C-alpha positions, 0 to 999 in steps of 0.5 A, spaced: 638 606 678 642 611 680 649 615 679 654 617 684 660 622 683 659 621 675 660 614 676 654 609 675 652 606 682 646 601 682 643 599 688 639 593 688 637 587 692 638 581 688 639 581 680 634 579 676 634 571 674 633 573 667 640 576 665 642 573 658 643 566 658 648 567 652 653 571 657 659 568 661 657 568 669 661 574 670 658 578 664 651 575 667 652 578 674 654 585 671 649 585 666 644 583 671 646 589 675 645 594 669 638 592 667 635 590 674 631 596 677 632 601 672 627 607 673 623 609 667 627 614 665 633 611 662 640 613 665 646 613 660 653 612 662 657 618 660 664 615 658 669 621 657 676 621 657 678 628 659 684 630 656 689 635 659 690 639 652 684 644 651 683 646 643 681 652 639 675 649 635 672 652 628 666 648 627 661 649 620 657 644 617 661 638 620 668 641 619 672 642 625 679 645 626 683 644 632 689 648 635 692 646 641 692 651 647 697 651 653 695 645 658 696 644 665 702 642 668 701 635 671 703 633 678 710 629 679 706 624 684 699 624 685 699 625 693 697 632 694 690 635 693 684 634 698 685 635 705 681 628 708 677 628 714 678 623 719 677 616 716 672 614 722 666 618 721 659 616 725 662 611 729 662 606 723 668 601 723 675 605 721 676 601 714 683 606 712 689 603 709 693 604 716 687 602 721 686 595 718 689 590 713 687 590 706 689 585 701 693 588 695 694 584 688 700 584 685 702 590 682 699 595 686 703 601 688 702 602 696 705 609 698 705 610 706 704 617 709 704 620 702 698 624 703 694 629 707 694 628 714 700 622 713 694 618 709 697 612 705 695 612 697 695 606 693 695 606 685 693 601 680 696 601 673 690 598 669 691 593 664 686 591 659 687 584 660 686 584 668 682 585 674 686 588 679 683 589 686 685 592 693 680 588 698 677 588 705 672 584 708 668 586 714 663 582 718 656 585 716 654 585 723 659 591 724 655 595 719 649 599 720 642 598 718 641 604 715 644 606 708 651 608 709 656 610 704 663 607 702 667 613 700 674 614 698 678 620 695 680 618 688 685 620 682 685 618 675 690 619 669 689 617 662 683 612 663 681 608 657 675 604 659 674 597 656 668 595 652 663 594 657 660 599 662 663 595 668 670 595 665 673 601 669 676 603 675 671 602 681 669 602 688 665 596 689 661 592 695 660 585 694 657 579 699 662 574 700 657 568 701 653 571 695 658 575 690 652 577 686 649 581 691 653 588 690 653 595 688 658 599 685 661 606 682 664 605 676 669 611 675 667 613 668 669 620 668 673 625 672 677 631 671 684 628 669 689 628 674 685 631 680 683 628 687 676 628 688 672 624 692 668 618 690 662 614 693 657 609 693 651 608 697 650 601 701 643 598 704 643 593 709 638 589 705 642 588 699 646 584 703 641 580 707 644 573 706 651 575 707 655 574 713 661 578 710 661 584 705 668 586 701 670 593 700 673 593 693 678 599 690 680 596 683 681 597 675 677 592 671 680 591 664 681 598 663 687 602 661 690 608 665 692 610 672 687 609 678 690 612 685 685 612 692 686 614 699 682 615 705 677 609 704 672 610 709 664 609 711 659 614 713 652 615 714 652 622 711 656 625 704 661 631 704 658 637 702 658 639 695 664 642 692 665 646 686 671 649 682 671 650 675 674 644 672 678 646 666 684 650 665 683 657 663 683 659 655 688 664 653 682 668 650 675 668 651 674 671 644 669 668 640 668 670 633 661 668 630 659 668 623 652 668 621 649 666 614 642 669 613 642 664 607 642 658 611 635 658 614 630 653 618 623 656 620 623 654 627 617 648 628 614 649 635 615 641 637 622 643 637 621 646 644 616 641 648 616 637 654 614 631 657 608 632 662 605 627 666 603 629 673 601 623 676 606 624 682 602 630 684 596 627 685 597 626 692 597 634 692 590 634 688 594 637 682 592 635 675 591 638 669 584 640 671 587 644 677 587 652 676 594 653 678 596 648 672 592 651 667 595 658 669 602 655 668 600 652 661 597 659 659 603 663 662 608 659 659 605 657 652 609 651 651 608 650 643 607 642 644 606 637 650 607 630 650 601 626 654 600 622 658 607 621 659 613 616 659 613 609 663 606 611 665 603 611 658 605 604 657 599 602 662 594 608 661 587 606 659 584 611 655 577 609 656 577 610 664 583 616 663 587 612 669 591 606 670 590 599 668 591 594 673 596 588 672 591 583 671 589 586 664 596 584 661 598 579 666 605 582 665 610 579 671 616 583 670 614 590 668 616 596 671 609 598 673 609 606 674 602 607 673 598 603 679 592 607 682 586 606 678 583 612 682 588 617 679 585 621 673 590 624 668 584 629 666 585 628 659 579 633 657 583 638 661 589 637 657 585 638 651 582 644 653 589 647 655 592 645 648 586 649 645 587 655 649 594 656 648 594 653 640 599 648 642 600 641 638 600 634 642 604 628 641 600 622 644 603 616 647 599 610 646 599 603 650 602 598 645 602 593 651 594 592 653 590 595 647 588 591 641 589 594 634 581 596 634 582 599 641 588 603 638 584 606 632 578 607 636 583 611 641 586 615 635 579 617 633 576 619 639 582 623 641 582 627 634 575 629 636 577 631 643 583 635 641 580 639 635 582 644 632 589 642 636 593 637 631 595 630 633 602 631 629 605 624 632 603 618 635 608 614 639 607 607 639 609 605 646 615 608 651 622 605 651 619 598 649 626 595 648 627 595 656 624 588 659 621 592 664 616 596 659 615 590 655 610 585 655 603 583 653 601 585 645 609 586 644 612 581 648 608 575 649 613 571 652 616 576 656 623 575 653 629 579 656 631 582 652 625 584 648 625 582 641 624 587 635 621 582 631 615 581 636 614 588 637 614 589 629 609 584 628 604 587 633 605 595 631 605 593 624 598 592 624 597 598 629 600 603 623 596 600 618 590 601 622 592 608 624 593 610 617 587 608 615 583 612 620 587 618 619 592 619 613 595 625 616 597 622 623 604 619 624 607 614 628 614 613 631 617 607 635 622 607 640 630 606 639 635 605 644 640 611 645 647 608 647 651 606 651 646 603 657 645 598 652 651 598 649 651 590 647 645 591 643 644 598 641 646 597 633 648 590 633 645 587 626 640 582 630 639 588 636 633 592 637 635 598 633 637 595 627 631 590 627 626 596 627 630 600 622 630 594 617 622 595 616 624 601 611 618 605 610 613 601 615 614 607 620 613 614 619 619 616 624 623 614 630 623 616 637 630 616 642 631 619 649 638 621 649 639 622 656 646 623 659 648 620 666 652 624 671 654 624 678 649 622 683 650 622 691 656 627 690 657 633 686 664 635 685 669 638 679 668 631 676 660 632 676 661 639 673 666 637 668 661 631 665 655 636 665 659 641 661 661 636 656 655 633 656 653 636 649 658 632 646 655 626 648 648 627 646 651 629 639 655 623 639 648 619 640 645 623 634 650 622 629 650 615 630 643 615 629 644 618 622 650 613 620 645 608 620 638 611 619 640 617 614 639 624 615 632 624 612 628 619 617 624 624 622 627 623 629 623 625 635 626 626 642 620 626 646 625 626 653 632 628 653 636 631 659 641 630 664 640 625 669 643 622 676 644 628 680 640 628 687 639 635 687 639 640 682 644 646 681 645 651 676 651 648 673 646 642 671 641 647 668 646 650 664 648 644 661 641 642 659 641 649 656 647 646 652 644 640 650 638 643 647 643 648 643 646 642 640 640 640 638 638 646 634 645 646 631 643 639 628 637 642 626 639 648 622 645 644 619 640 639 616 645 634 619 638 630 621 631 631 621 629 632 628 622 634 628 621 634 636 625 635 642 622 635 649 625 636 655 624 632 661 620 634 665 615 639 665 612 639 672 614 635 678 613 635 686 620 635 689 623 643 690 630 640 689 629 636 683 634 637 678 629 634 672 623 639 672 622 646 669 617 647 674 615 644 681 609 644 685 611 648 692 606 644 697 608 649 702 605 655 699 600 651 694 603 654 688 607 652 682 614 655 682 620 655 676 627 652 677 633 655 674 631 650 668 624 653 667 627 660 667 631 658 661 626 654 657 621 660 659 626 665 655 627 659 649 619 659 648 619 666 648 624 668 643 624 661 639 617 661 637 615 664 630 623 665 629 627 662 623 634 659 625 640 661 621 646 658 620 651 660 625 659 658 625 663 660 632 670 660 632 673 660 639 675 656 645 673 649 647 673 644 653 678 638 653 673 633 650 673 638 644 666 641 645 665 648 644 666 652 650 661 657 648 654 655 644 651 660 640 645 660 635 643 665 631 636 667 629 631 671 626 625 673 631 618 673 629 618 681 629 624 680 624 630 682 628 636 678 629 638 675 635 643 670 639 642 665 644 649 664 648 651 659 653 657 660 656 661 654 659 667 658 660 670 660 667 671 667 664 667 672 660 666 670 653 667 676 648 663 675 642 664 678 636 658 677 631 658 678 623 652 677 619 654 675 612 661 677 613 659 684 615 660 686 623 654 687 626 653 692 633 650 689 639 644 693 642 641 689 648 643 683 652 639 680 657 643 675 662 641 669 667 646 667 672 646 664 678 651 661 683 654 654 680 651 650 686 645 654 687 638 651 685 633 657 687 626 657 685 621 663 684 614 664 683 612 665 676 611 673 676 619 674 678 621 670 672 622 675 667 626 680 672 631 674 672 634 676 666 638 682 667 640 687 662 648 687 661 653 692 659 655 691 651 660 695 647 659 697 640 662 691 636 662 685 641 658 683 648 662 680 654 657 674 656 659 673 664 662 666 666 657 660 667 651 664 664 646 664 659 645 670 655 640 673 649 643 678 645 639 683 640 643 685 634 642 692 632 639 694 625 644 696 620 
């Protein structure tokens, strides 16, 4: 499952036959598409109605006041904007509106010659009760064997999606002979009233049984206006583009009130990482490798998760490797753990935890291991890790997903999995673990919306089934990912990334509404997913997500006990979802921009105390703060600020402590070009935080940057 240009696009061969029987045929097609081929990390749809009116926000303990700021003038007609390339690219068929005959449903407004280079523009005014399409049929034989892209320039205004993930404006390609063969890009986010390209990737194998395919531009059961022009095919994508996506505020000033009586000691598990290294086996890299041991000693991450996510569902603790499929006889599961010859090197992991005084969050295999085996694993792991504490045991990874649910917890391989089956087995596990070790805690996986929106909080769904067990489980686990654009990076992608902190806050507040604020919650994976190549914009967006988590912790909004970024160490130098990557050219571990930021988080947060922080300043169009600020008392006793500036201008921050202004002593800033994704050797990381200018009573944080500010003693 991948996302393209901030829209969900799912590339699959054929939908699974296991789509829910209770859905209508249309719903079954769409739901099967959403479930089929999902990767281990659940990618969530970001559905944001981006408004043109920015606001000024004051937020403290859940109280919000907004004041309108000047808004951008809307164009009188949506026909200006991008200068599009020739519609014929890479010798593929020309599918432009002026080159071939498209079929337009009634109500579509067609304007000939109104766009750049005389291109034709179509506009669809959506209706929540209708599905309006512009379509073109093309013989499959005319299309390339290699993957290609269906691209169009798009313009959205006041879009209100329908109740399900596919009720949106969209680009879609479907088979004529087999309509269930399809891929789609659901336009669930964009910058309002701005032209941006959208794309969906197409592979020939998807339509192997179709003589013709249909290219579609449409609005399905959604409100708002969708315009498109210059539909085209290409084997390559346009280069990424970046323009700051939001109107400039009238002022970048931010007043920060720090309340030293509201205090929350920082727990080490709150800066953690998901850390399976199986993908690096081809390089001979694992926990026993000197470079990995050196990384862990240098980084000193206070907490790590072992053995990882999906792989943990099929991990054999006795052999320290993967189980073969014959162990559980699962037929539909997503087996990410396939090679029994690859060792996970648990003894080396345990040694690194002891050497760095870190704690471990262990994921146990609920699919294959019996209750007795699970208890024996706990006893053995506790002995091996001593004196490193085992604070939490995760009872499986994302077992609400049919691809990760079978064996003990889903004996009939129901799709979707049933909470009752999961509870029936894990209840025995919990009692066994508590009997063997009274201090260990067990957490179970909840769905984070909205990918599985139909079941997230339904009375008979997975989440409510687990919450209904009352005090059976010690806590719950969520993976609140925010999904954004994949194939193309545009201003819409940047907008979604910069506003993602509001999405993750919504996920967590929905949990509080059902579970209350006191039941422990572990975020053993979180992040921004969907982009193919990393950017500094995404690194800044993930820092903003984490700042939201800290603000929820210090205000006691909910009891977050662990927060693990995804992922510690990967093998792709351009991967957007790794703190560090293995550079096989120089055979060294290098830091990504996200890794540089998390290095600073670890340095300043470990041993600190979070302080009540109220910031009054500009917001982004969806209402989230444009500048994230968290105050803390450092381990040495000083007062400091972490600041993420998501504005396109300087954020001028004026700090007050207990109603008294406080001067700024030192400022360190980390900033990179928005589209860059440089990696650095570890000995260069500290030097990337550059001393910045400050005045006596304020600090100017540069646009699109993160800063660490130390305040002067009174």
